[in-house]
MDTraj code that builds the backbone (N, CA, C; nanometers):
import mdtraj as md
import numpy as np

residues = "MET VAL ARG SER LEU TYR LYS GLY PRO PHE ILE ASN ASN LYS LEU LEU LYS ASP ALA ILE HIS ALA LYS GLU ASN ASN VAL LYS PHE ILE TYR THR ARG SER ARG SER SER THR ILE THR PHE ASP PHE ILE ASP LEU MET VAL TYR ILE TYR ASN GLY LYS LYS TYR PHE PRO LEU ARG ILE LYS GLU ASP MET LEU GLY TYR LYS PHE GLY ASP PHE ILE PHE THR LYS LYS LYS MET VAL PHE LYS LYS LYS LYS LYS LYS LYS LYS".split()
xyz = np.array([
    [9.8827, 20.6727, 4.1840],
    [9.8758, 20.5321, 4.2115],
    [10.0041, 20.4895, 4.2823],
    [9.9930, 20.4007, 4.3793],
    [10.1047, 20.3594, 4.4617],
    [10.1745, 20.2392, 4.3985],
    [10.3049, 20.2368, 4.4077],
    [10.3834, 20.1241, 4.3573],
    [10.3644, 20.0038, 4.4493],
    [10.3607, 19.8839, 4.3927],
    [10.3427, 19.7618, 4.4699],
    [10.4572, 19.7428, 4.5693],
    [10.4255, 19.6941, 4.6884],
    [10.5265, 19.6784, 4.7920],
    [10.6292, 19.5715, 4.7582],
    [10.5877, 19.4662, 4.6886],
    [10.6823, 19.3585, 4.6595],
    [10.7897, 19.4018, 4.5596],
    [10.7634, 19.5070, 4.4815],
    [10.8627, 19.5560, 4.3864],
    [10.9706, 19.6396, 4.4550],
    [10.9377, 19.7054, 4.5627],
    [11.0320, 19.7931, 4.6302],
    [11.0325, 19.9307, 4.5664],
    [11.1071, 20.0239, 4.6243],
    [11.1113, 20.1598, 4.5696],
    [11.1924, 20.1655, 4.4403],
    [11.1549, 20.2580, 4.3514],
    [11.2291, 20.2764, 4.2266],
    [11.3455, 20.3699, 4.2510],
    [11.4652, 20.3248, 4.2125],
    [11.5853, 20.4081, 4.2171],
    [11.6619, 20.3828, 4.0885],
    [11.6970, 20.4883, 4.0196],
    [11.7750, 20.4764, 3.8980],
    [11.9109, 20.4135, 3.9320],
    [11.9525, 20.3111, 3.8569],
    [12.0760, 20.2386, 3.8873],
    [12.1983, 20.3294, 3.8835],
    [12.2076, 20.4160, 3.7823],
    [12.3226, 20.5054, 3.7723],
    [12.3269, 20.6035, 3.8893],
    [12.2114, 20.6506, 3.9311],
    [12.2037, 20.7442, 4.0430],
    [12.2486, 20.6770, 4.1722],
    [12.2085, 20.5529, 4.1936],
    [12.2472, 20.4798, 4.3140],
    [12.3979, 20.4531, 4.3151],
    [12.4539, 20.4165, 4.2007],
    [12.5983, 20.3947, 4.1918],
    [12.6750, 20.5235, 4.2192],
    [12.6249, 20.6356, 4.1663],
    [12.6892, 20.7648, 4.1892],
    [12.6854, 20.8034, 4.3374],
    [12.5742, 20.7738, 4.4043],
    [12.5605, 20.8074, 4.5464],
    [12.6575, 20.7245, 4.6310],
    [12.6688, 20.5964, 4.6017],
    [12.7606, 20.5107, 4.6761],
    [12.9054, 20.5532, 4.6503],
    [12.9367, 20.5858, 4.5251],
    [13.0716, 20.6322, 4.4902],
    [13.1024, 20.7644, 4.5603],
    [13.0050, 20.8532, 4.5692],
    [13.0254, 20.9826, 4.6345],
    [13.0517, 20.9648, 4.7838],
    [12.9808, 20.8716, 4.8483],
    [13.0013, 20.8474, 4.9912],
    [13.1401, 20.7897, 5.0178],
    [13.1859, 20.6984, 4.9313],
    [13.3161, 20.6351, 4.9513],
    [13.4312, 20.7315, 4.9288],
    [13.4176, 20.8218, 4.8328],
    [13.5269, 20.9116, 4.7955],
    [13.5106, 21.0528, 4.8487],
    [13.4192, 21.0737, 4.9428],
    [13.3949, 21.2037, 5.0064],
    [13.3610, 21.3130, 4.9062],
    [13.2858, 21.2779, 4.8028],
    [13.2339, 21.3776, 4.7090],
    [13.1034, 21.4291, 4.7684],
    [13.0848, 21.5595, 4.7695],
    [12.9710, 21.6186, 4.8399],
    [12.8478, 21.6404, 4.7532],
    [12.8572, 21.6239, 4.6204],
    [12.7417, 21.6516, 4.5359],
    [12.7392, 21.5572, 4.4171],
    [12.6163, 21.5368, 4.3630],
    [12.5969, 21.4589, 4.2407],
    [12.4883, 21.5274, 4.1583],
    [12.4895, 21.5029, 4.0279],
    [12.3903, 21.5585, 3.9362],
    [12.2996, 21.4467, 3.8876],
    [12.1701, 21.4764, 3.8712],
    [12.0778, 21.3759, 3.8211],
    [11.9634, 21.4409, 3.7451],
    [11.9057, 21.3630, 3.6553],
    [11.7836, 21.4032, 3.5861],
    [11.6672, 21.3145, 3.6272],
    [11.6911, 21.2183, 3.7129],
    [11.5896, 21.1222, 3.7534],
    [11.5063, 21.1796, 3.8677],
    [11.3974, 21.2454, 3.8330],
    [11.3079, 21.3036, 3.9333],
    [11.2161, 21.1985, 3.9942],
    [11.2040, 21.0819, 3.9301],
    [11.1115, 20.9789, 3.9770],
    [11.1765, 20.8798, 4.0722],
    [11.3048, 20.8969, 4.1018],
    [11.3734, 20.8067, 4.1939],
    [11.3365, 20.8404, 4.3377],
    [11.3322, 20.7366, 4.4212],
    [11.2981, 20.7524, 4.5618],
    [11.4242, 20.7816, 4.6422],
    [11.4112, 20.8669, 4.7427],
    [11.5240, 20.9021, 4.8288],
    [11.5404, 20.7929, 4.9346],
    [11.6613, 20.7367, 4.9448],
    [11.6907, 20.6319, 5.0426],
    [11.8051, 20.6765, 5.1333],
    [11.8485, 20.5850, 5.2211],
    [11.9546, 20.6168, 5.3167],
    [12.0876, 20.6489, 5.2494],
    [12.1072, 20.6023, 5.1265],
    [12.2336, 20.6262, 5.0570],
    [12.2542, 20.7730, 5.0211],
    [12.1485, 20.8526, 5.0197],
    [12.1566, 20.9917, 4.9761],
    [12.1654, 21.0912, 5.0916],
    [12.1590, 21.0454, 5.2157],
    [12.1576, 21.1368, 5.3294],
    [12.2884, 21.2164, 5.3354],
    [12.2787, 21.3446, 5.3609],
    [12.3897, 21.4410, 5.3719],
    [12.4615, 21.4646, 5.2398],
    [12.3981, 21.4370, 5.1280],
    [12.4539, 21.4691, 4.9969],
    [12.3825, 21.5901, 4.9393],
    [12.4528, 21.6661, 4.8591],
    [12.3919, 21.7735, 4.7828],
    [12.3637, 21.7158, 4.6448],
    [12.2364, 21.7086, 4.6087],
    [12.1959, 21.6516, 4.4807],
    [12.1420, 21.7653, 4.3946],
    [12.1988, 21.7792, 4.2754],
    [12.1508, 21.8788, 4.1802],
    [12.0527, 21.8093, 4.0873],
    [11.9264, 21.8549, 4.0883],
    [11.8190, 21.7902, 4.0140],
    [11.7767, 21.8797, 3.8989],
    [11.7629, 21.8209, 3.7829],
    [11.7268, 21.8933, 3.6609],
    [11.5756, 21.9089, 3.6541],
    [11.5281, 22.0322, 3.6326],
    [11.3843, 22.0550, 3.6253],
    [11.3360, 22.0765, 3.4823],
    [11.4228, 22.0586, 3.3842],
    [11.3870, 22.0791, 3.2456],
    [11.4539, 22.2011, 3.1860],
    [11.5061, 22.2872, 3.2715],
    [11.5753, 22.4081, 3.2247],
    [11.7150, 22.4189, 3.2836],
    [11.7271, 22.3986, 3.4141],
    [11.8573, 22.4033, 3.4794],
    [11.8554, 22.3143, 3.6039],
    [11.9724, 22.2962, 3.6633],
    [11.9864, 22.2121, 3.7814],
    [11.9653, 22.2955, 3.9077],
    [11.8891, 22.2386, 4.0023],
    [11.8645, 22.3049, 4.1292],
    [11.9244, 22.2217, 4.2414],
    [11.9933, 22.2855, 4.3383],
    [12.0539, 22.2093, 4.4480],
    [11.9494, 22.1674, 4.5513],
    [11.9715, 22.0493, 4.6077],
    [11.8830, 21.9977, 4.7116],
    [11.9672, 21.9216, 4.8120],
    [11.9710, 21.9688, 4.9362],
    [12.0437, 21.9003, 5.0433],
    [11.9508, 21.7935, 5.1009],
    [11.9928, 21.6684, 5.0996],
    [11.9093, 21.5569, 5.1444],
    [11.9224, 21.5420, 5.2955],
    [11.8070, 21.5385, 5.3642],
    [11.8008, 21.5232, 5.5091],
    [11.7204, 21.3979, 5.5416],
    [11.7197, 21.3581, 5.6668],
    [11.6488, 21.2365, 5.7077],
    [11.4976, 21.2495, 5.6912],
    [11.4453, 21.3695, 5.6980],
    [11.3008, 21.3900, 5.6840],
    [11.2519, 21.3592, 5.5427],
    [11.3411, 21.3587, 5.4462],
    [11.3039, 21.3407, 5.3062],
    [11.2994, 21.1939, 5.2631],
    [11.3344, 21.1019, 5.3512],
    [11.3371, 20.9599, 5.3143],
    [11.1988, 20.9126, 5.2700],
    [11.1953, 20.8391, 5.1596],
    [11.0699, 20.7854, 5.1086],
    [11.0017, 20.8732, 5.0058],
    [11.0420, 20.9980, 4.9943],
    [10.9848, 21.0877, 4.8954],
    [11.0603, 21.0733, 4.7630],
    [11.0038, 21.1290, 4.6579],
    [11.0702, 21.1322, 4.5278],
    [11.1494, 21.2628, 4.5164],
    [11.2527, 21.2624, 4.4331],
    [11.3306, 21.3840, 4.4120],
    [11.2460, 21.4941, 4.3495],
    [11.1522, 21.4579, 4.2647],
    [11.0684, 21.5549, 4.1962],
    [10.9709, 21.6272, 4.2864],
    [10.9479, 21.5759, 4.4076],
    [10.8556, 21.6416, 4.5006],
    [10.9098, 21.7740, 4.5517],
    [11.0403, 21.7935, 4.5451],
    [11.1023, 21.9117, 4.6034],
    [11.1441, 22.0154, 4.5002],
    [11.1455, 21.9780, 4.3727],
    [11.1867, 22.0691, 4.2666],
    [11.0691, 22.0888, 4.1715],
    [11.0257, 22.2124, 4.1537],
    [10.9119, 22.2422, 4.0684],
    [10.9576, 22.2684, 3.9248],
    [10.8728, 22.2299, 3.8289],
    [10.9076, 22.2478, 3.6881],
    [10.8394, 22.3693, 3.6268],
    [10.7421, 22.4254, 3.6953],
    [10.6700, 22.5404, 3.6418],
    [10.6809, 22.6577, 3.7372],
    [10.6849, 22.7779, 3.6806],
    [10.6874, 22.8981, 3.7612],
    [10.5464, 22.9312, 3.8083],
    [10.5370, 22.9962, 3.9216],
    [10.4073, 23.0409, 3.9700],
    [10.3640, 23.1634, 3.8906],
    [10.2384, 23.1699, 3.8582],
    [10.1847, 23.2830, 3.7833],
    [10.1674, 23.4025, 3.8762],
    [10.2234, 23.5152, 3.8370],
    [10.2131, 23.6382, 3.9148],
    [10.1611, 23.7472, 3.8230],
    [10.0501, 23.8075, 3.8622],
    [9.9944, 23.9169, 3.7837],
    [10.0692, 24.0452, 3.8148],
    [10.0975, 24.1222, 3.7113],
    [10.1644, 24.2490, 3.7303],
    [10.0615, 24.3539, 3.7700],
    [10.1007, 24.4406, 3.8607],
    [10.0117, 24.5471, 3.9031],
    [10.0126, 24.6573, 3.7987],
    [9.8960, 24.7144, 3.7745],
    [9.8839, 24.8238, 3.6768],
    [9.9297, 24.9525, 3.7429],
    [9.9965, 25.0358, 3.6633],
    [10.0388, 25.1661, 3.7128],
    [9.9223, 25.2633, 3.7048],
    [9.9101, 25.3471, 3.8055],
    [9.8039, 25.4476, 3.8042],
    [9.8428, 25.5622, 3.7129],
    [9.7465, 25.6063, 3.6323],
    [9.7706, 25.7173, 3.5416],
    [9.7560, 25.8490, 3.6140],
    [9.8434, 25.9442, 3.5829],
    [9.8334, 26.0766, 3.6420],
    [9.7386, 26.1590, 3.5574],
    [9.6575, 26.2410, 3.6233],
    [9.5601, 26.3260, 3.5524],
    [9.6169, 26.4609, 3.5256],
])
top = md.Topology()
chain = top.add_chain()
for i, resn in enumerate(residues, 1):
    res = top.add_residue(resn, chain, resSeq=i)
    for name in ("N", "CA", "C"):
        top.add_atom(name, md.element.get_by_symbol(name[0]), res)
traj = md.Trajectory(xyz[None], top)
């Protein structure tokens, strides 16, 4: 379901403050657990470490990512891979 336009995009307040502080003080990375926040112009050229429930994954923010959520780029589940059976020797 899409968020109403009159509300604007959701951005965690602490995350936005950290991004502005990082830009002013030339800090190149920030950590966050807010996967539901929308990527805006304040995050461009920052390295954002996003928590997936187990550990933090790095994500370099580019202009193509504007308007997406942070959670769209970091997966929380591993892909299922079947192991191949070894052939028995006769």
